[in-house]
PDB file as gemmi writes it, atoms N, CA and C in Angstrom:
CRYST1    1.000    1.000    1.000  90.00  90.00  90.00 P 1                      
ATOM      1  N   MET A   1      92.019  79.757 109.340  1.00  0.00           N  
ATOM      2  CA  MET A   1      92.807  79.862 107.611  1.00  0.00           C  
ATOM      3  C   MET A   1      92.395  80.838 106.682  1.00  0.00           C  
ATOM      4  N   TRP A   2      90.954  80.886 106.576  1.00  0.00           N  
ATOM      5  CA  TRP A   2      90.226  82.247 105.933  1.00  0.00           C  
ATOM      6  C   TRP A   2      90.824  83.430 106.177  1.00  0.00           C  
ATOM      7  N   PHE A   3      90.926  83.620 107.589  1.00  0.00           N  
ATOM      8  CA  PHE A   3      91.526  85.210 107.971  1.00  0.00           C  
ATOM      9  C   PHE A   3      92.873  85.392 107.519  1.00  0.00           C  
ATOM     10  N   ALA A   4      93.700  84.410 107.525  1.00  0.00           N  
ATOM     11  CA  ALA A   4      95.047  84.218 106.819  1.00  0.00           C  
ATOM     12  C   ALA A   4      95.088  84.381 105.631  1.00  0.00           C  
ATOM     13  N   VAL A   5      94.354  84.021 104.631  1.00  0.00           N  
ATOM     14  CA  VAL A   5      94.179  84.382 103.336  1.00  0.00           C  
ATOM     15  C   VAL A   5      93.496  85.788 103.212  1.00  0.00           C  
ATOM     16  N   PHE A   6      92.908  86.061 104.053  1.00  0.00           N  
ATOM     17  CA  PHE A   6      92.188  87.503 103.824  1.00  0.00           C  
ATOM     18  C   PHE A   6      93.199  88.289 103.985  1.00  0.00           C  
ATOM     19  N   LEU A   7      93.988  88.480 105.049  1.00  0.00           N  
ATOM     20  CA  LEU A   7      95.179  89.436 105.563  1.00  0.00           C  
ATOM     21  C   LEU A   7      96.190  89.586 104.364  1.00  0.00           C  
ATOM     22  N   ALA A   8      96.605  88.219 103.755  1.00  0.00           N  
ATOM     23  CA  ALA A   8      97.776  88.326 102.954  1.00  0.00           C  
ATOM     24  C   ALA A   8      96.843  88.957 101.448  1.00  0.00           C  
ATOM     25  N   VAL A   9      95.776  88.596 100.914  1.00  0.00           N  
ATOM     26  CA  VAL A   9      95.141  89.502  99.930  1.00  0.00           C  
ATOM     27  C   VAL A   9      95.305  91.052 100.222  1.00  0.00           C  
ATOM     28  N   GLN A  10      94.581  91.559 101.398  1.00  0.00           N  
ATOM     29  CA  GLN A  10      94.865  92.849 101.826  1.00  0.00           C  
ATOM     30  C   GLN A  10      96.263  93.517 101.769  1.00  0.00           C  
ATOM     31  N   ALA A  11      96.787  92.865 102.178  1.00  0.00           N  
ATOM     32  CA  ALA A  11      98.529  93.137 102.429  1.00  0.00           C  
ATOM     33  C   ALA A  11      99.014  93.310 101.487  1.00  0.00           C  
ATOM     34  N   THR A  12      98.920  92.625 100.038  1.00  0.00           N  
ATOM     35  CA  THR A  12      99.153  92.560  98.690  1.00  0.00           C  
ATOM     36  C   THR A  12      98.370  93.891  97.985  1.00  0.00           C  
ATOM     37  N   ALA A  13      96.901  93.551  98.143  1.00  0.00           N  
ATOM     38  CA  ALA A  13      96.326  95.236  97.804  1.00  0.00           C  
ATOM     39  C   ALA A  13      96.820  95.981  98.226  1.00  0.00           C  
ATOM     40  N   ILE A  14      97.396  96.710  99.392  1.00  0.00           N  
ATOM     41  CA  ILE A  14      97.674  97.803 100.054  1.00  0.00           C  
ATOM     42  C   ILE A  14      98.871  98.005  99.360  1.00  0.00           C  
ATOM     43  N   ARG A  15      99.971  96.995  99.028  1.00  0.00           N  
ATOM     44  CA  ARG A  15     101.147  97.109  98.755  1.00  0.00           C  
ATOM     45  C   ARG A  15     101.257  97.755  97.293  1.00  0.00           C  
ATOM     46  N   PHE A  16     100.653  96.760  96.275  1.00  0.00           N  
ATOM     47  CA  PHE A  16     100.887  96.869  94.881  1.00  0.00           C  
ATOM     48  C   PHE A  16      99.577  97.770  94.469  1.00  0.00           C  
ATOM     49  N   TRP A  17      98.709  98.153  94.956  1.00  0.00           N  
ATOM     50  CA  TRP A  17      97.513  98.559  94.441  1.00  0.00           C  
ATOM     51  C   TRP A  17      97.295  99.966  95.010  1.00  0.00           C  
ATOM     52  N   GLU A  18      96.956 100.115  96.395  1.00  0.00           N  
ATOM     53  CA  GLU A  18      96.616 101.380  96.662  1.00  0.00           C  
ATOM     54  C   GLU A  18      97.834 102.510  96.917  1.00  0.00           C  
ATOM     55  N   GLU A  19      98.909 101.721  97.513  1.00  0.00           N  
ATOM     56  CA  GLU A  19     100.370 102.789  97.521  1.00  0.00           C  
ATOM     57  C   GLU A  19     100.735 103.332  96.530  1.00  0.00           C  
ATOM     58  N   PRO A  20     101.089 102.901  95.554  1.00  0.00           N  
ATOM     59  CA  PRO A  20     101.160 103.385  94.244  1.00  0.00           C  
ATOM     60  C   PRO A  20     100.028 104.449  93.608  1.00  0.00           C  
ATOM     61  N   HIS A  21      98.854 103.945  93.747  1.00  0.00           N  
ATOM     62  CA  HIS A  21      97.743 104.972  93.438  1.00  0.00           C  
ATOM     63  C   HIS A  21      97.818 106.294  94.110  1.00  0.00           C  
ATOM     64  N   LEU A  22      97.975 105.999  95.571  1.00  0.00           N  
ATOM     65  CA  LEU A  22      98.177 107.475  96.254  1.00  0.00           C  
ATOM     66  C   LEU A  22      99.367 108.325  95.668  1.00  0.00           C  
ATOM     67  N   ALA A  23     100.506 107.328  95.734  1.00  0.00           N  
ATOM     68  CA  ALA A  23     101.292 108.561  94.950  1.00  0.00           C  
ATOM     69  C   ALA A  23     101.192 108.848  93.758  1.00  0.00           C  
ATOM     70  N   ARG A  24     100.710 108.285  92.854  1.00  0.00           N  
ATOM     71  CA  ARG A  24     100.336 109.110  91.597  1.00  0.00           C  
ATOM     72  C   ARG A  24      99.413 110.050  92.297  1.00  0.00           C  
ATOM     73  N   ARG A  25      98.434 110.070  92.744  1.00  0.00           N  
ATOM     74  CA  ARG A  25      97.641 111.111  93.088  1.00  0.00           C  
ATOM     75  C   ARG A  25      97.839 112.053  93.772  1.00  0.00           C  
ATOM     76  N   PHE A  26      98.870 111.953  94.948  1.00  0.00           N  
ATOM     77  CA  PHE A  26      98.905 113.160  96.205  1.00  0.00           C  
ATOM     78  C   PHE A  26     100.888 113.527  95.825  1.00  0.00           C  
ATOM     79  N   GLY A  27     101.501 112.746  94.875  1.00  0.00           N  
ATOM     80  CA  GLY A  27     102.743 112.833  94.612  1.00  0.00           C  
ATOM     81  C   GLY A  27     103.608 113.026  96.096  1.00  0.00           C  
ATOM     82  N   GLY A  28     104.315 114.236  95.945  1.00  0.00           N  
ATOM     83  CA  GLY A  28     105.429 114.077  97.302  1.00  0.00           C  
ATOM     84  C   GLY A  28     104.874 114.473  98.556  1.00  0.00           C  
ATOM     85  N   GLU A  29     103.557 114.931  98.476  1.00  0.00           N  
ATOM     86  CA  GLU A  29     102.873 114.643  99.664  1.00  0.00           C  
ATOM     87  C   GLU A  29     102.697 113.506 100.580  1.00  0.00           C  
ATOM     88  N   TYR A  30     102.058 112.802  99.806  1.00  0.00           N  
ATOM     89  CA  TYR A  30     101.888 111.600 100.407  1.00  0.00           C  
ATOM     90  C   TYR A  30     103.208 110.629 100.501  1.00  0.00           C  
ATOM     91  N   LEU A  31     104.219 110.775  99.308  1.00  0.00           N  
ATOM     92  CA  LEU A  31     105.578 109.995  99.428  1.00  0.00           C  
ATOM     93  C   LEU A  31     106.233 110.772 101.188  1.00  0.00           C  
ATOM     94  N   ASP A  32     106.027 111.714 101.317  1.00  0.00           N  
ATOM     95  CA  ASP A  32     106.912 112.237 102.906  1.00  0.00           C  
ATOM     96  C   ASP A  32     105.631 111.740 103.797  1.00  0.00           C  
ATOM     97  N   TYR A  33     104.717 112.038 103.872  1.00  0.00           N  
ATOM     98  CA  TYR A  33     103.810 111.178 104.597  1.00  0.00           C  
ATOM     99  C   TYR A  33     104.307 109.624 104.967  1.00  0.00           C  
ATOM    100  N   ARG A  34     104.499 109.119 103.939  1.00  0.00           N  
ATOM    101  CA  ARG A  34     104.775 107.572 104.138  1.00  0.00           C  
ATOM    102  C   ARG A  34     105.974 107.188 104.520  1.00  0.00           C  
ATOM    103  N   ARG A  35     107.001 108.525 104.371  1.00  0.00           N  
ATOM    104  CA  ARG A  35     108.509 108.163 104.708  1.00  0.00           C  
ATOM    105  C   ARG A  35     108.136 107.945 106.368  1.00  0.00           C  
ATOM    106  N   HIS A  36     107.320 108.621 106.896  1.00  0.00           N  
ATOM    107  CA  HIS A  36     107.071 109.172 108.125  1.00  0.00           C  
ATOM    108  C   HIS A  36     106.408 108.304 108.863  1.00  0.00           C  
ATOM    109  N   VAL A  37     105.336 107.752 108.463  1.00  0.00           N  
ATOM    110  CA  VAL A  37     104.381 107.033 109.278  1.00  0.00           C  
ATOM    111  C   VAL A  37     104.540 105.556 108.579  1.00  0.00           C  
ATOM    112  N   SER A  38     104.415 104.547 109.858  1.00  0.00           N  
ATOM    113  CA  SER A  38     104.475 103.165 109.547  1.00  0.00           C  
ATOM    114  C   SER A  38     103.069 102.676 108.285  1.00  0.00           C  
ATOM    115  N   ARG A  39     103.238 101.918 107.794  1.00  0.00           N  
ATOM    116  CA  ARG A  39     102.408 101.078 107.126  1.00  0.00           C  
ATOM    117  C   ARG A  39     101.499 100.159 108.172  1.00  0.00           C  
ATOM    118  N   TRP A  40     102.016  99.556 109.246  1.00  0.00           N  
ATOM    119  CA  TRP A  40     100.993  98.403 110.000  1.00  0.00           C  
ATOM    120  C   TRP A  40     101.205  98.886 111.292  1.00  0.00           C  
ATOM    121  N   ILE A  41     102.373  99.639 111.801  1.00  0.00           N  
ATOM    122  CA  ILE A  41     102.213  99.762 113.511  1.00  0.00           C  
ATOM    123  C   ILE A  41     101.684 101.302 113.572  1.00  0.00           C  
ATOM    124  N   PRO A  42     101.041 101.740 114.404  1.00  0.00           N  
ATOM    125  CA  PRO A  42     100.666 102.840 114.439  1.00  0.00           C  
ATOM    126  C   PRO A  42     101.799 104.046 115.269  1.00  0.00           C  
ATOM    127  N   ARG A  43     101.624 105.298 115.471  1.00  0.00           N  
ATOM    128  CA  ARG A  43     102.780 106.098 115.897  1.00  0.00           C  
ATOM    129  C   ARG A  43     101.716 106.204 117.164  1.00  0.00           C  
ATOM    130  N   LEU A  44     102.583 106.426 118.332  1.00  0.00           N  
ATOM    131  CA  LEU A  44     102.239 106.955 119.733  1.00  0.00           C  
ATOM    132  C   LEU A  44     102.028 108.365 119.626  1.00  0.00           C  
ATOM    133  N   SER A  45     102.680 109.115 118.680  1.00  0.00           N  
ATOM    134  CA  SER A  45     102.526 110.504 118.811  1.00  0.00           C  
ATOM    135  C   SER A  45     102.048 111.173 117.808  1.00  0.00           C  
ATOM    136  N   ALA A  46     101.433 111.541 117.222  1.00  0.00           N  
ATOM    137  CA  ALA A  46     100.273 112.538 115.724  1.00  0.00           C  
ATOM    138  C   ALA A  46     101.913 112.916 115.069  1.00  0.00           C  
ATOM    139  N   TRP A  47     101.733 112.690 114.028  1.00  0.00           N  
ATOM    140  CA  TRP A  47     102.760 113.215 112.510  1.00  0.00           C  
ATOM    141  C   TRP A  47     102.087 114.483 112.247  1.00  0.00           C  
ATOM    142  N   THR A  48     102.881 115.374 112.358  1.00  0.00           N  
ATOM    143  CA  THR A  48     102.738 116.745 111.789  1.00  0.00           C  
ATOM    144  C   THR A  48     103.752 117.285 110.288  1.00  0.00           C  
ATOM    145  N   PRO A  49     103.157 116.955 109.135  1.00  0.00           N  
ATOM    146  CA  PRO A  49     103.968 117.414 108.122  1.00  0.00           C  
ATOM    147  C   PRO A  49     104.701 119.095 108.199  1.00  0.00           C  
ATOM    148  N   THR A  50     106.013 118.926 107.869  1.00  0.00           N  
ATOM    149  CA  THR A  50     106.868 120.040 107.916  1.00  0.00           C  
ATOM    150  C   THR A  50     106.646 120.882 106.779  1.00  0.00           C  
ATOM    151  N   GLU A  51     106.653 122.681 106.826  1.00  0.00           N  
ATOM    152  CA  GLU A  51     106.278 123.332 105.622  1.00  0.00           C  
ATOM    153  C   GLU A  51     107.720 123.844 105.257  1.00  0.00           C  
TER     154      GLU A  51                                                      
END                                                                             
């Protein structure tokens, strides 16, 4: 049960604190990255930003 609580706290912290912080810090670059990379499921191929 404690593991489920830990995961819920981490998911909430990432969604409501870390992601807005990264968006403020890196701006459009982070928003572009977030649009192309899933939050929880890893990609099978590397993502490369377009210029």
